[in-house]
N, C-alpha and C positions, 0 to 999 in steps of 0.2 A: 244560815249562810248568807253572806253579803258579798258584793263586788268590792273591789278596792275603792271605788267611788261611792260606796255606801248604799247601793240598791239591793233589795232582797228579791226583786223580780224586775223583769224588763218592762217596757212600756205596754206590751200586749200580754202581760202576766207570764211571760216565758221564763223558764228556769233551766233551759237547755245548757247553760253555762256552768251548772253545778259540777264540781270537780270531785267525782265519787270513784273510789277504787277500793281495793281490799283493805288498805290501811284505814281509810275512812270508815268502811263497814265495821272493822274491828272496834274503832272508837265508838261508833253508833251502838254497837252491841253492848259495850260496857256502860254507855250512858243509859240505855234502856234497862239494863240490869239494876240500875240505881234509881229507877223511876217507878213511883206508885201510881201516878195518874198523869195523863196528858190533857192539856187544855187547848182548845181550838176556837177560832172564830168560824163563822159559817163557811166562808169561801175556802179557807184552808182545809176545813173538815171535809167539805165536798170533794176537793181534789184528792185528799188522802184516802177517803172512803171509796173513791172510785178506783184507786190503784191497789192498796194493800191487801184486800180480800181476794184479789183475782189469782187465777192460776199462773199467770205470767209473773206476778210478784213472788208467789211461793216458789216457782221454779228458779227465777233469777236470784232471789235473795231469801232463801227459806228461813234462816234464823231471824233476820230483821222482820220479815213478814209475820212470822209466828208471834214475836213479841208485840209488834204493832197491833195485831189482831186480838191479843189476849189482855194487854194492859187496859185498865179502865180509862175511859175518855169522857170528857165533858165538852160539849159544843155550846158556846154562848151565842144565842141567836134569838131575835124577836120574831123572825119570819119562818124559820124552819119548823115544820110540823111534826116530822118524825126523823129518827136517827136509826137506820137499820144496821149500821156497822156494829159488830159484836162489842159488848161491854160499853156502850155509849149512852149517855143521857143528855138531855137538853136542859139548859137553864136560860130562862127568858128575861128574868128581872133580878135586881139587886145583886149584880155580879160581883161588885167589890166586897159586899158582905159575905157572899158565898165563898169567895176565895179566902177571905180572912178566917172563916170557919175551917176551911180545909187546911190552912196553914197551922192551925192550933191542934190538929189531930196528929197523933204519933204516926211515924212511918218514914218512908224514904222521901225522895224528891218529887216535886210537882214541876212539870215541864210545860213550856209553851213552845210549840213548833210553828214557825211562820207567824201568821195571825198578827200582823203589825198593828192593826187598829185596836185589837184586844190588848196587845202588849202596851200600847200607848195609854190605854185606860188604866192599866195596872201600874205603869210607871208613874203616872200623875197621882195615883192614890198611894204611892210608896209601898207597893206590895211585892216588888221584885227584890229578892235577896241576892241574886247572882245573875250576871249576864255572861252567857257563853256565846261568843260570836265567832263564827268560822269565816275568815276572809279568804275569798278565792282570788287568784291572780288574774283578774280580768277587769277591764274598765268598759262599762256599757255606754256611758254618756247620758243615758236617761233611763227612767224607770220609777219605781216607787221606793222611797227611802224607808229603811227599817224604822226610823224614828219620826216619820211623818206624823204630825198631830201633837208632838210634844211642844208645849209652849213655855215651860219653865226650865231653868238651868238645873242640871242634876250632876253633881260632882261624883266621880267614880274613882276607885283605887284599884290598880292592877294587882291581881292575885298571882297569876301565872300565865305562861304562854306555852303552846306546843306547836312545833313546826312539823309539817307532813312532807313526805318526798314529792308529792304532787305540786307543791308550792302553796298549798293551803296553810294558813296560820290561824290557830285557835287562840283567842284571847279570853281570859276569865277576868271579870271585874265584879266588884261589890260596890254598892252605894256607899259613899262617904257621908255617913249620917251625922258625923260630929258637927256641932254648930261652929261655924267659923266666926271668930271674933272680928267684929267690924269696929275699927277705931275711927272716930271723927277726926278730920283734919283740923288742926288749930292754928 
C-alpha cells in the first residue's frame, strides 16, 4: 500500500491511513490463497509478528489472521536472533541467492509485504517478477518512499488495474526486461 504521493509509511512509520474494508479483505484473502511464502525485512516482520498472532487480530480478521499465521515466512535480517512467529525462519546472508533458489522451486507465489529496503535489494538484483501496488487516496506530504534506495531506472509494463469502492486502486506491473534498442545520433 502506498499513498498517492508514493509513501508506504508516514514520517513516524505510521500506517493509520491504510484504507482497509471488507472489499480489501476479500482481495487480501485471495492474494494469500495464491501465496506459498511471504518475505519480510526485520522491521516489517516485527510489526506483523506483533499483530497477526494476537487475539485481537484473530477476532477482528479471523480468515486473514489464520492465513498470515500459517503461511511460511522468511525474515531477512542480520541482527534478529530469533523468530517466534509460527512458520518463520531467518536468513542472515546471501539473500539474493536464497531468493533465486526459492524462485526456482515449484509452487505458488512468493510475496513481499512492506519491507521497502528488502524490496529495493531484490529490485536492484532483478528478482521481482510482478509489482502489485495498492494506491490509497491520501497524500501524506512526507514519509518513506516505497522505492527509496533504487538507483537505476526500471521500466515496467502495466498488466492490469483494479479499482475499489474505497477509492483504492491496485496496479499490477511487470518488469519490461526486453532490451531497448539505443540508436546513436548521426
